[in-house]
Backbone bond lengths (Angstrom), bond angles and torsions (degrees), N, CA, C in turn:
res aa  C-N    CA-C-N  psi(-1)  N-CA   C-N-CA  omega(-1)  CA-C   N-CA-C  phi
1 M - - - 1.461 - - 1.533 113.15 -
2 V 1.311 117.44 118.78 1.378 121.48 -176.52 1.527 116.78 -71.39
3 S 1.231 122.80 131.31 1.522 121.51 176.35 1.530 108.19 -80.01
4 F 1.261 114.36 126.33 1.451 119.84 -177.14 1.591 114.68 -95.69
5 L 1.383 113.86 139.15 1.417 115.29 -178.58 1.549 108.78 -81.61
6 D 1.371 112.15 174.75 1.457 112.32 -178.18 1.535 116.53 -61.91
7 F 1.288 116.58 -35.75 1.543 119.28 -174.44 1.540 108.60 -77.91
8 E 1.359 115.55 -6.70 1.518 120.09 -178.05 1.521 110.38 -101.20
9 K 1.335 118.05 10.23 1.594 116.67 179.23 1.551 115.45 -51.68
10 P 1.321 117.24 -43.80 1.402 118.91 -177.46 1.618 112.89 -61.72
11 I 1.306 109.71 -37.03 1.547 119.78 177.15 1.523 105.31 -67.50
12 A 1.378 119.92 -43.27 1.368 120.28 -174.69 1.522 110.42 -66.70
13 E 1.313 117.21 -41.54 1.477 119.27 179.11 1.523 112.51 -59.66
14 L 1.430 113.94 -43.89 1.364 119.82 -179.66 1.541 112.83 -59.58
15 E 1.345 118.15 -48.85 1.418 129.15 -178.66 1.488 109.61 -59.46
16 S 1.388 115.21 -39.45 1.480 125.72 175.99 1.509 107.86 -58.84
17 R 1.298 119.99 -51.70 1.429 120.61 177.64 1.543 113.27 -60.16
18 I 1.368 119.83 -38.37 1.406 122.07 179.25 1.509 108.23 -61.75
19 A 1.317 114.54 -47.08 1.524 119.09 177.93 1.489 114.08 -52.69
20 D 1.406 112.12 -44.05 1.378 115.82 -175.58 1.556 110.12 -70.93
21 L 1.297 119.90 -36.29 1.466 120.62 173.62 1.435 112.10 -64.40
22 R 1.307 123.73 -40.16 1.361 124.70 -178.37 1.633 111.08 -60.56
23 K 1.385 112.08 -38.53 1.457 116.29 173.54 1.433 112.26 -60.42
24 T 1.371 118.79 -46.58 1.405 124.28 172.73 1.507 116.37 -49.57
25 A 1.340 112.81 -45.05 1.395 119.42 -174.81 1.512 112.24 -68.71
26 E 1.347 116.71 -26.00 1.489 123.21 178.94 1.458 114.26 -60.78
27 T 1.435 112.68 -25.80 1.482 118.11 -178.13 1.568 108.90 -75.67
28 G 1.351 116.80 -23.44 1.494 117.48 178.29 1.513 113.70 83.63
29 A 1.236 118.96 -5.03 1.434 127.88 -176.45 1.573 107.19 -62.56
30 V 1.349 118.02 -46.34 1.423 122.77 -168.88 1.596 105.21 -132.32
31 D 1.257 115.66 139.04 1.510 121.60 171.60 1.468 107.59 -91.59
32 I 1.400 115.36 104.92 1.436 122.88 178.56 1.592 111.23 -119.89
33 Q 1.254 114.30 27.87 1.455 117.19 -174.48 1.492 108.38 -68.32
34 A 1.354 118.66 -32.96 1.514 120.67 -179.35 1.563 107.48 -68.20
35 D 1.352 117.06 -36.64 1.467 117.37 -175.44 1.504 106.24 -71.47
36 V 1.408 116.77 -36.37 1.482 118.05 -175.60 1.515 106.09 -71.93
37 A 1.285 125.44 -38.15 1.393 125.88 -179.83 1.574 109.83 -64.95
38 R 1.302 117.02 -40.73 1.417 123.07 -179.94 1.530 109.84 -61.52
39 L 1.360 119.18 -46.69 1.480 124.59 -178.48 1.554 107.35 -68.11
40 E 1.359 116.56 -39.68 1.496 117.38 179.82 1.454 108.81 -61.91
41 A 1.289 124.04 -42.36 1.444 125.66 179.09 1.533 108.80 -65.33
42 K 1.291 118.87 -39.39 1.481 121.38 177.80 1.542 111.27 -62.36
43 A 1.346 110.19 -43.80 1.580 115.26 -178.51 1.536 113.65 -69.30
44 D 1.317 112.11 -34.80 1.542 118.64 173.13 1.511 109.25 -63.17
45 K 1.314 118.82 -42.92 1.481 121.89 -177.19 1.493 109.14 -67.33
46 M 1.441 117.28 -42.38 1.367 120.73 -178.85 1.532 112.35 -64.30
47 L 1.304 113.13 -40.89 1.498 117.12 177.16 1.576 113.67 -63.35
48 R 1.264 117.06 -47.01 1.383 118.95 171.66 1.521 121.04 -62.01
49 D 1.301 115.78 -35.81 1.413 122.15 167.86 1.432 117.70 -60.08
50 T 1.346 114.86 -42.71 1.471 125.02 -172.96 1.652 106.28 -71.28
51 Y 1.399 113.12 -41.55 1.381 114.84 -172.53 1.554 110.73 -88.41
52 A 1.219 118.45 -4.62 1.447 123.10 173.82 1.610 111.64 -79.73
53 K 1.321 115.13 -19.12 1.533 117.05 -176.84 1.507 108.29 -131.10
54 L 1.294 120.57 33.89 1.456 120.89 176.15 1.536 111.29 -59.69
55 T 1.356 117.08 139.87 1.376 122.81 172.40 1.600 111.18 -80.61
56 P 1.377 116.12 161.27 1.426 116.23 179.57 1.587 112.15 -57.08
57 W 1.318 120.04 -30.69 1.496 123.96 -177.77 1.576 106.68 -73.83
58 Q 1.402 109.99 -34.64 1.543 108.02 -177.27 1.569 107.08 -78.10
59 K 1.295 118.78 -31.91 1.502 115.90 174.05 1.481 112.10 -63.31
60 T 1.385 115.96 -35.00 1.499 117.95 173.07 1.542 114.39 -54.80
61 Q 1.425 112.56 -42.95 1.417 118.37 178.13 1.567 111.81 -63.92
62 V 1.300 114.45 -37.71 1.454 118.24 -178.24 1.507 109.05 -68.44
63 A 1.390 113.31 -44.39 1.507 119.77 178.17 1.553 111.41 -55.21
64 R 1.369 116.09 -30.94 1.309 118.60 -175.31 1.617 118.62 -96.24
65 H 1.376 107.78 2.86 1.446 115.51 -173.38 1.627 109.32 -55.03
66 P 1.322 117.67 135.01 1.433 120.12 -170.56 1.521 109.44 -70.54
67 E 1.320 120.27 -15.81 1.484 122.72 -175.05 1.489 110.31 -97.50
68 R 1.387 118.83 -0.58 1.453 121.15 174.92 1.579 109.97 -60.84
69 P 1.314 117.36 147.30 1.480 118.35 -178.67 1.615 109.39 -61.40
70 H 1.293 114.07 142.05 1.518 120.91 -177.76 1.591 104.59 -110.44
71 F 1.268 113.72 177.70 1.469 124.57 -173.92 1.555 108.31 -50.56
72 K 1.390 115.41 -49.02 1.414 118.40 -173.60 1.569 111.72 -68.06
73 H 1.289 114.76 -22.64 1.503 116.95 177.95 1.494 108.35 -76.92
74 Y 1.405 119.80 -36.85 1.416 119.84 176.83 1.443 112.54 -65.49
75 I 1.278 114.79 -42.90 1.501 119.56 178.94 1.571 110.19 -56.61
76 A 1.300 114.29 -49.67 1.529 116.53 -175.87 1.570 109.01 -71.25
77 G 1.273 116.41 -26.31 1.564 117.03 -179.95 1.538 114.96 -87.72
78 L 1.189 116.41 -24.26 1.547 120.32 -176.24 1.417 117.49 -115.67
79 L 1.270 124.73 -31.45 1.456 122.06 -178.28 1.488 117.08 -103.88
80 D 1.268 113.95 143.80 1.566 126.33 170.56 1.408 106.49 -98.76
81 D 1.401 112.35 148.06 1.445 117.37 172.57 1.579 113.97 53.34
82 F 1.286 117.47 42.11 1.411 120.95 -177.20 1.593 106.30 -72.92
83 M 1.460 111.51 132.33 1.539 120.15 177.23 1.499 104.10 -121.73
84 P 1.332 116.49 106.98 1.414 120.64 172.28 1.440 114.04 -63.28
85 L 1.344 118.58 143.19 1.497 125.64 175.19 1.509 105.55 -124.91
86 A 1.388 114.18 130.10 1.501 121.79 -179.39 1.471 115.13 -118.64
87 G 1.274 114.43 155.62 1.462 122.66 163.33 1.523 111.66 90.06
88 D 1.353 116.67 148.88 1.423 119.80 175.14 1.573 115.13 -100.79
89 R 1.336 116.96 12.15 1.378 125.07 179.95 1.489 112.74 56.83
90 A 1.333 117.43 24.23 1.484 117.14 -178.20 1.530 109.64 -136.01
91 F 1.459 112.23 -46.21 1.503 114.31 -170.33 1.439 106.47 -134.32
92 A 1.406 125.85 -57.53 1.461 122.95 -172.38 1.613 106.38 -168.69
93 D 1.302 105.47 175.68 1.562 111.96 177.44 1.502 107.42 -100.45
94 D 1.281 118.29 116.38 1.506 124.52 178.69 1.602 107.14 -80.00
95 K 1.188 117.04 119.21 1.518 124.05 178.58 1.577 112.65 -77.42
96 A 1.353 117.47 -15.53 1.521 120.55 178.38 1.572 110.29 -77.67
97 I 1.360 114.96 -21.53 1.482 117.43 176.74 1.502 106.93 -125.30
98 M 1.316 111.99 120.42 1.601 122.77 -174.97 1.530 105.77 -111.84
99 G 1.321 109.04 161.98 1.466 113.33 176.37 1.532 113.78 -171.45
100 G 1.272 120.08 165.89 1.430 123.47 177.91 1.458 114.54 170.37
101 L 1.278 118.14 -179.87 1.477 125.73 176.10 1.514 114.30 -97.70
102 G 1.328 117.58 146.49 1.432 118.07 176.36 1.554 109.13 -167.22
103 M 1.368 115.73 178.70 1.401 122.39 176.70 1.541 110.20 -107.41
104 L 1.373 113.01 129.26 1.478 119.80 -175.76 1.513 103.64 -118.12
105 G 1.360 119.29 95.70 1.461 118.82 176.37 1.509 111.88 64.19
106 G 1.353 116.99 34.16 1.481 125.64 -175.83 1.522 113.60 78.99
107 R 1.230 119.98 13.99 1.471 120.93 177.74 1.566 105.59 -114.52
108 R 1.293 113.51 128.56 1.513 120.63 174.69 1.570 107.69 -69.99
109 V 1.295 115.75 123.06 1.513 119.20 -179.31 1.627 108.71 -130.43
110 M 1.259 113.25 157.00 1.496 119.10 165.55 1.524 102.16 -108.60
111 V 1.339 115.74 120.80 1.431 124.13 177.11 1.538 112.21 -108.00
112 I 1.398 118.75 127.57 1.373 123.82 179.93 1.513 105.59 -131.88
113 G 1.327 115.36 137.25 1.493 116.98 176.19 1.551 116.42 -168.55
114 H 1.237 113.22 171.54 1.513 120.67 178.64 1.444 112.84 -81.25
115 E 1.387 118.17 137.23 1.369 121.16 177.37 1.493 110.02 -122.02
116 K 1.392 122.33 111.84 1.416 127.53 -177.48 1.521 113.78 -80.50
117 G 1.374 117.00 -27.48 1.459 114.23 -167.41 1.409 111.51 92.10
118 D 1.403 116.65 153.44 1.380 122.76 174.85 1.511 119.86 -120.12
119 D 1.267 119.95 0.69 1.439 123.18 174.32 1.556 103.55 -147.96
120 T 1.413 114.46 176.39 1.439 118.00 -170.83 1.337 112.75 -55.71
121 A 1.431 119.11 -50.82 1.483 122.50 -174.75 1.508 110.70 -61.79
122 S 1.340 116.28 -45.03 1.497 115.04 -173.28 1.559 109.76 -74.04
123 R 1.387 117.55 -27.95 1.404 120.84 179.10 1.605 110.96 -67.05
124 I 1.290 115.74 -37.39 1.434 121.09 175.50 1.582 112.14 -67.15
125 R 1.314 110.87 -44.38 1.476 119.38 178.08 1.496 114.27 -60.00
126 H 1.319 114.28 -36.60 1.521 121.08 179.66 1.567 114.85 -99.92
127 N 1.270 109.20 11.59 1.472 118.64 177.30 1.614 114.27 47.12
128 F 1.362 108.79 39.78 1.457 119.99 175.82 1.545 113.37 54.97
129 G 1.451 110.59 29.57 1.399 113.73 179.44 1.582 122.74 74.91
130 M 1.433 105.83 10.90 1.441 113.31 -178.33 1.540 109.82 -98.79
131 G 1.333 117.32 103.01 1.439 122.76 -172.85 1.604 115.36 -66.93
132 K 1.197 116.08 146.81 1.447 126.59 175.71 1.511 110.61 -101.63
133 P 1.321 125.35 173.17 1.436 125.00 -176.20 1.505 114.35 -57.44
134 E 1.407 114.65 -37.21 1.466 120.62 -178.72 1.509 111.46 -69.55
135 G 1.370 115.98 -21.76 1.503 119.51 -179.93 1.595 105.72 -78.37
136 Y 1.331 119.70 -36.86 1.422 120.02 -176.76 1.473 109.46 -82.01
137 R 1.416 119.77 -24.77 1.409 123.81 172.78 1.589 110.54 -72.52
138 K 1.307 116.75 -29.70 1.503 120.47 179.79 1.484 103.14 -75.81
139 A 1.373 124.04 -37.54 1.524 125.45 179.65 1.480 103.18 -63.09
140 I 1.278 126.17 -43.35 1.428 126.49 -179.45 1.529 110.96 -63.37
141 R 1.292 120.21 -42.52 1.448 124.32 175.66 1.581 111.76 -60.12
142 L 1.327 114.78 -39.69 1.454 117.04 -176.41 1.444 108.82 -76.43
143 M 1.430 120.86 -33.65 1.462 122.46 175.70 1.505 110.98 -63.60
144 E 1.298 114.95 -47.07 1.440 121.71 175.43 1.560 115.88 -52.77
145 L 1.333 112.26 -43.18 1.408 117.95 174.10 1.533 116.99 -66.25
146 A 1.431 117.39 -36.18 1.410 120.37 178.96 1.559 106.17 -76.82
147 D 1.205 122.96 -29.39 1.543 122.73 176.89 1.533 110.54 -70.82
148 R 1.328 118.71 -35.81 1.424 122.45 -178.60 1.528 111.39 -68.18
149 F 1.384 115.93 -35.88 1.453 118.61 178.75 1.542 117.27 -104.94
150 R 1.363 110.06 13.40 1.471 116.14 171.29 1.491 111.40 66.67
151 I 1.322 119.35 48.18 1.432 121.88 -174.06 1.498 105.73 -121.99
152 P 1.399 120.49 131.74 1.409 128.23 -174.35 1.611 108.32 -63.57
153 V 1.299 115.70 143.40 1.502 118.01 -178.68 1.548 104.69 -108.10
154 V 1.435 112.06 134.94 1.552 121.61 171.64 1.345 110.10 -119.71
155 T 1.271 123.03 128.37 1.461 125.45 177.83 1.527 109.58 -116.52
156 L 1.234 116.76 141.90 1.567 126.98 179.31 1.464 108.14 -114.79
157 V 1.250 121.39 106.52 1.531 126.49 -173.97 1.475 109.53 -96.14
158 D 1.309 119.94 129.28 1.387 124.49 178.01 1.524 109.97 -164.41
159 T 1.390 119.54 75.88 1.353 120.79 -174.98 1.621 108.83 -148.99
160 S 1.276 111.61 146.81 1.488 114.85 175.49 1.595 108.94 -76.69
161 G 1.311 118.35 -16.12 1.423 119.39 -179.28 1.527 108.26 155.00
162 A 1.339 116.11 169.76 1.526 116.73 173.80 1.430 110.63 -70.41
163 F 1.293 116.78 158.70 1.483 121.29 -178.97 1.487 112.31 -65.66
164 P 1.428 123.80 126.66 1.443 121.97 -169.62 1.601 108.62 -101.63
165 G 1.250 122.15 23.22 1.368 121.15 -174.79 1.510 111.21 -77.27
166 V 1.406 115.19 162.63 1.432 122.62 -174.42 1.549 111.19 -59.53
167 Q 1.360 111.46 -42.19 1.601 117.23 -176.55 1.471 107.97 -65.58
168 A 1.348 119.38 -35.83 1.451 119.29 179.89 1.485 109.24 -68.43
169 E 1.293 115.67 -37.29 1.499 118.19 179.01 1.594 109.63 -66.22
170 E 1.243 115.12 -39.47 1.479 120.96 -174.78 1.606 105.08 -68.62
171 R 1.306 122.99 -30.47 1.420 124.50 178.69 1.487 114.20 -90.56
172 G 1.328 117.76 11.81 1.480 125.48 176.23 1.501 119.69 77.66
173 Q 1.284 110.67 54.08 1.489 121.73 -179.47 1.539 111.26 -53.97
174 A 1.316 119.56 -55.49 1.392 127.76 -176.13 1.649 110.79 -61.97
175 E 1.320 115.50 -38.75 1.387 118.12 -178.85 1.501 109.79 -72.72
176 A 1.434 119.00 -34.94 1.366 120.96 179.20 1.566 115.89 -68.64
177 I 1.246 112.97 -35.35 1.463 120.55 176.37 1.542 106.71 -70.25
178 A 1.196 119.53 -43.73 1.508 123.64 -176.76 1.637 107.10 -62.73
179 R 1.347 110.70 -38.79 1.518 115.20 -175.30 1.532 107.26 -71.95
180 S 1.377 113.67 -39.78 1.464 115.06 179.32 1.528 115.68 -65.12
181 T 1.321 115.34 -39.12 1.486 123.68 170.57 1.471 108.83 -55.21
182 E 1.351 117.88 -51.61 1.431 121.06 -176.64 1.569 112.05 -62.44
183 K 1.350 113.26 -38.52 1.413 112.57 179.93 1.504 117.71 -68.63
184 C 1.422 112.75 -28.58 1.470 113.76 173.48 1.566 113.72 -64.97
185 L 1.381 111.00 -37.84 1.524 116.43 177.79 1.383 111.01 -65.53
186 E 1.368 122.17 -30.98 1.404 124.89 -176.47 1.482 119.31 -78.11
187 L 1.330 118.39 -21.34 1.442 124.71 -172.39 1.574 113.77 -52.87
188 G 1.221 110.75 140.94 1.537 116.87 178.63 1.473 109.34 -105.72
189 V 1.386 120.01 13.54 1.479 126.17 169.70 1.501 114.64 -118.51
190 P 1.280 119.59 161.12 1.467 118.30 -179.03 1.439 112.09 -62.08
191 M 1.306 116.22 139.81 1.523 122.94 174.73 1.420 109.55 -128.03
192 V 1.369 117.89 130.91 1.449 125.64 178.00 1.554 105.69 -124.56
193 A 1.326 118.32 127.42 1.411 123.39 174.23 1.487 108.62 -113.14
194 A 1.363 116.77 145.45 1.382 125.58 179.90 1.533 111.08 -127.69
195 I 1.343 118.14 119.59 1.410 116.01 173.55 1.530 107.41 -89.47
196 V 1.286 114.03 110.31 1.570 119.26 -169.07 1.512 110.83 -98.73
197 G 1.316 117.05 -17.76 1.425 116.61 175.03 1.579 111.82 -148.19
198 E 1.234 117.07 -92.43 1.499 121.91 175.59 1.542 111.58 -111.67
199 G 1.382 109.31 123.25 1.457 115.22 178.16 1.466 107.28 -104.25
200 G 1.308 120.58 111.66 1.520 120.44 -177.33 1.403 116.67 -118.43
201 S 1.261 118.42 122.58 1.494 128.44 165.57 1.534 108.81 55.97
202 G 1.491 115.24 -157.34 1.408 121.02 -176.14 1.576 109.94 -60.62
203 G 1.314 120.22 -26.61 1.407 124.51 -178.83 1.606 113.37 -60.47
204 A 1.239 107.52 -24.85 1.523 113.49 177.02 1.493 114.31 -96.79
205 V 1.437 116.76 -35.88 1.445 123.64 178.38 1.527 108.52 -63.50
206 A 1.338 119.17 -34.33 1.428 119.90 -173.38 1.586 111.93 -66.44
207 L 1.337 115.29 -11.97 1.493 117.88 -178.84 1.545 105.63 -116.71
208 A 1.363 120.25 -3.59 1.472 121.86 -167.90 1.514 116.79 -123.06
209 A 1.403 114.77 15.86 1.512 117.60 176.41 1.500 106.55 -86.48
210 A 1.334 115.01 67.08 1.473 119.18 -171.82 1.523 112.70 -114.95
211 N 1.341 116.11 168.52 1.443 126.63 179.59 1.531 108.03 -50.27
212 R 1.320 113.80 -52.72 1.502 120.62 -179.53 1.540 109.69 -125.40
213 V 1.354 115.13 132.61 1.406 120.57 172.07 1.444 113.72 -111.86
214 L 1.448 116.83 114.19 1.451 120.53 178.55 1.438 108.62 -96.34
215 M 1.298 116.75 154.16 1.497 123.92 177.41 1.553 109.01 -138.41
216 F 1.417 114.95 125.00 1.415 115.05 169.87 1.566 113.85 -60.04
217 E 1.193 118.46 151.58 1.418 124.78 -170.28 1.531 115.28 -57.30
218 H 1.336 116.66 -26.03 1.515 120.19 177.62 1.521 108.93 -117.93
219 A 1.369 123.34 20.41 1.411 127.04 176.78 1.596 106.09 -79.66
220 V 1.315 115.94 161.39 1.393 122.34 170.90 1.565 113.82 -132.41
221 Y 1.387 114.12 156.46 1.497 116.51 -169.91 1.426 100.74 -152.30
222 A 1.420 114.94 123.66 1.525 119.72 -178.16 1.553 111.21 -161.22
223 V 1.242 117.87 162.76 1.493 126.76 -177.35 1.519 107.03 -69.16
224 I 1.393 118.82 -30.62 1.315 120.67 -176.56 1.595 106.36 -150.36
225 S 1.387 116.45 158.58 1.457 116.15 174.53 1.428 117.03 -69.31
226 P 1.303 124.30 154.79 1.484 121.00 -178.95 1.549 112.89 -62.95
227 E 1.351 116.09 -29.16 1.492 116.25 174.49 1.537 111.42 -67.27
228 G 1.332 114.12 -41.30 1.501 118.53 178.02 1.503 112.03 -65.14
229 C 1.323 116.83 -40.62 1.519 115.53 175.11 1.493 111.74 -63.42
230 A 1.296 116.42 -45.59 1.536 121.66 -176.56 1.549 110.02 -58.65
231 S 1.364 114.12 -42.08 1.375 122.25 179.42 1.631 111.12 -59.48
232 I 1.319 113.05 -35.57 1.474 115.15 -179.56 1.489 113.33 -82.56
233 L 1.319 111.55 -39.64 1.553 111.38 179.12 1.423 118.57 -86.18
234 W 1.350 121.42 -26.18 1.393 120.14 -176.15 1.702 110.14 -120.21
235 R 1.304 107.64 -7.27 1.518 115.10 -179.49 1.541 109.90 71.28
236 T 1.378 119.67 18.18 1.398 124.66 171.74 1.483 114.98 -149.40
237 A 1.357 117.30 138.52 1.458 120.47 177.88 1.430 115.01 -74.08
238 D 1.421 117.91 -9.96 1.370 121.32 176.63 1.473 116.44 -61.98
239 K 1.311 117.46 -16.57 1.426 124.59 -172.67 1.542 106.34 -96.01
240 A 1.344 121.23 13.66 1.436 126.13 -177.80 1.616 114.10 -52.55
241 S 1.244 110.79 -38.26 1.569 116.89 176.53 1.393 109.82 -64.92
242 D 1.289 124.48 -40.20 1.570 124.83 -179.22 1.597 104.72 -69.50
243 A 1.336 112.43 -38.57 1.553 110.36 -172.50 1.475 105.42 -74.88
244 A 1.332 124.29 -30.70 1.426 119.58 177.76 1.457 113.16 -69.55
245 D 1.353 118.65 -34.24 1.465 122.13 170.44 1.546 115.51 -58.32
246 A 1.444 116.06 -39.96 1.467 118.92 -178.13 1.499 113.37 -79.07
247 M 1.398 118.48 -24.73 1.332 121.89 -167.58 1.595 113.31 -84.85
248 R 1.281 115.55 -13.75 1.507 121.87 176.86 1.599 106.83 50.61
249 I 1.441 109.03 66.92 1.495 114.53 -176.88 1.495 111.42 -101.39
250 T 1.213 126.07 -5.98 1.479 130.32 -172.47 1.543 107.50 -75.93
251 A 1.299 111.22 156.59 1.587 120.12 176.48 1.459 108.55 -57.38
252 Q 1.304 119.29 -39.93 1.517 122.60 -175.04 1.520 109.32 -66.11
253 H 1.377 115.81 -44.33 1.511 120.05 176.23 1.449 110.88 -61.42
254 L 1.417 116.40 -46.96 1.480 118.34 -175.67 1.395 115.86 -69.60
255 K 1.297 119.08 -29.65 1.531 118.73 174.33 1.493 111.77 -67.10
256 T 1.284 113.78 -34.91 1.582 115.41 179.95 1.560 102.51 -68.96
257 L 1.324 123.21 -40.19 1.440 124.23 -174.39 1.626 110.87 -75.55
258 G 1.287 117.31 -14.12 1.416 115.54 -179.32 1.518 113.59 96.35
259 V 1.328 118.67 -5.30 1.463 119.84 179.67 1.414 111.77 -73.25
260 A 1.305 121.35 -40.19 1.418 131.09 175.47 1.573 113.35 -97.25
261 D 1.214 120.76 134.04 1.499 123.60 -177.47 1.554 112.31 -94.00
262 R 1.328 114.37 -29.74 1.445 116.61 -174.95 1.560 108.48 -154.70
263 I 1.393 114.39 142.28 1.491 120.04 -179.74 1.545 101.83 -108.32
264 V 1.374 114.64 132.20 1.399 118.03 173.66 1.550 109.23 -106.07
265 A 1.276 111.37 129.33 1.536 119.17 -172.45 1.547 106.59 -69.75
266 E 1.317 116.86 143.48 1.401 126.38 173.58 1.492 114.14 -105.77
267 P 1.373 118.16 153.76 1.506 117.83 178.20 1.541 110.39 -59.27
268 M 1.336 117.69 149.67 1.354 123.24 -174.26 1.581 103.58 -55.04
269 G 1.343 111.42 133.92 1.485 121.57 -178.22 1.545 113.46 83.70
270 G 1.236 121.68 10.56 1.413 127.27 177.31 1.445 116.01 93.20
271 A 1.415 113.39 161.84 1.474 121.91 -176.71 1.570 111.42 -55.40
272 H 1.374 114.65 -28.68 1.495 115.02 -172.36 1.594 108.39 -73.72
273 R 1.345 118.80 -13.62 1.519 121.49 -179.01 1.536 108.02 -78.75
274 D 1.332 115.62 -33.05 1.482 117.42 -176.12 1.473 106.49 -150.31
275 P 1.440 113.99 78.28 1.466 118.27 -177.05 1.516 114.53 -55.95
276 A 1.362 114.32 -45.84 1.488 118.65 -178.79 1.525 116.42 -54.57
277 A 1.370 113.54 -40.42 1.458 119.83 176.66 1.623 111.54 -67.22
278 A 1.321 113.88 -43.35 1.393 117.52 177.80 1.521 117.74 -60.63
279 I 1.341 110.66 -42.12 1.522 121.15 178.46 1.508 109.30 -67.21
280 K 1.307 120.66 -40.37 1.449 123.58 -179.90 1.618 108.02 -68.79
281 A 1.297 117.07 -38.73 1.491 116.42 176.15 1.408 115.74 -66.70
282 L 1.355 120.69 -37.54 1.397 126.72 177.00 1.578 111.37 -67.50
283 G 1.344 113.87 -44.22 1.559 114.99 171.70 1.449 118.81 -54.88
284 T 1.419 114.94 -39.71 1.406 120.47 -177.03 1.652 107.64 -71.47
285 A 1.274 112.20 -34.59 1.538 115.21 -176.32 1.580 107.20 -71.52
286 I 1.374 115.85 -42.94 1.492 120.60 178.03 1.517 110.60 -58.65
287 G 1.316 113.00 -53.78 1.498 118.31 177.87 1.541 113.34 -48.68
288 E 1.326 116.54 -45.91 1.416 120.54 -177.67 1.530 110.53 -62.67
289 E 1.301 115.78 -42.68 1.446 122.66 -176.20 1.523 110.95 -66.85
290 I 1.254 113.37 -43.24 1.507 119.23 176.20 1.550 110.28 -60.91
291 D 1.210 114.28 -48.24 1.554 117.44 175.04 1.456 116.67 -55.01
292 S 1.388 117.01 -43.09 1.399 121.72 172.87 1.466 121.38 -61.33
293 L 1.407 113.59 -24.49 1.387 122.24 -172.26 1.595 108.63 -100.70
294 S 1.301 119.55 -17.91 1.411 128.83 -173.17 1.518 112.27 -57.88
295 A 1.361 116.16 -34.15 1.466 117.18 -175.75 1.500 115.64 -78.88
296 L 1.307 118.06 -13.41 1.458 125.96 177.71 1.555 116.47 -70.41
297 S 1.248 115.93 140.10 1.455 117.87 177.65 1.517 110.00 -76.34
298 P 1.432 117.87 167.97 1.476 119.26 179.93 1.602 110.29 -54.58
299 D 1.256 118.02 -45.74 1.387 121.23 -174.63 1.447 109.15 -68.32
300 A 1.325 123.08 -41.18 1.444 126.43 175.53 1.527 112.30 -57.45
301 L 1.343 113.82 -43.25 1.424 120.94 177.01 1.448 113.04 -57.46
302 R 1.373 116.60 -49.10 1.465 123.37 -179.14 1.554 108.16 -62.16
303 K 1.416 112.80 -41.51 1.524 115.40 -173.79 1.586 103.77 -69.40
304 D 1.337 121.23 -39.85 1.385 121.38 -179.76 1.397 115.81 -62.67
305 R 1.314 118.68 -37.65 1.493 127.71 176.72 1.653 108.76 -67.73
306 R 1.245 114.11 -46.04 1.492 117.12 176.33 1.480 114.52 -61.71
307 Q 1.254 119.18 -44.93 1.407 123.32 177.68 1.519 111.85 -65.17
308 K 1.335 118.97 -41.70 1.435 117.12 176.05 1.545 114.97 -55.06
309 F 1.296 114.38 -47.43 1.487 117.30 -179.67 1.477 116.49 -76.33
310 L 1.304 120.55 -26.43 1.410 122.88 171.99 1.510 114.55 -69.93
311 S 1.409 111.13 -30.99 1.470 111.46 -179.14 1.542 115.77 -87.37
312 I 1.217 119.29 -0.65 1.519 121.47 176.39 1.472 114.11 -67.94
313 G 1.329 115.00 124.10 1.487 117.53 -176.55 1.606 113.68 92.90
314 G 1.487 110.03 -10.19 1.424 107.12 175.84 1.437 119.99 -77.05
315 L 1.399 120.88 166.93 1.417 124.70 -173.88 1.612 109.21 -87.87
């Protein structure tokens, strides 16, 4: 059963009526197939019309949907022979940032990404996808390993931001994020980053300074959350919708600005309605981007990455 967002209430009511009619039809007392088909067509049109004109704030809600695929789902759906690698070899293993080696369509890749968790227990265990310094140091270690053995790096970004707690600051959160961003830019192997849900602040950039940045159709990417921006500008999070409009955080806006290189289409109604199709589409896009970068030398890859980020915002 799909969880509906606030702006989807009319769709939810219609789909509930369809479900009730189907139960009635199971009794065989009345033939209502024509009515069901008519309502299904109406619901499909309503869904398409709604998702064709989502506001930036509504896209933010879709990007945060609890039933969107998470890191573990992409690993299960895309990679063969996945070997998880843990720990930063200095302090601890951060469960908010996961990584390991695997085969993506016959290509050996190093995959690193945020894991938010999909129920209360797993969300607490993975700290809601908010990485700590040891998580970013683990990412650096895995990127260095990939660079040493000439293995392309794929990152899956889905975080509201790095963990802002006092202990994280004491262990060098800002330095770890900066070093991870630096390591992305230094890599002599192809690097493809995908914003699969919410890309927030430096916690996202630290894994997304890649040759190619992909974004799902309804993903968002920004230096701060709309609520955080609203709290600063208007002293209230109630203005989050206005902030989202002003910040240009959607994939469509960021493609125009040169921040994102490619938009990956989602199933109608968002990735949470058909996770398997969304995962397959992302895997195809990542594979194509890796193949297009594989012919470049290490120096050419670094130059390509440098030029991409220096050109953002240019006229």
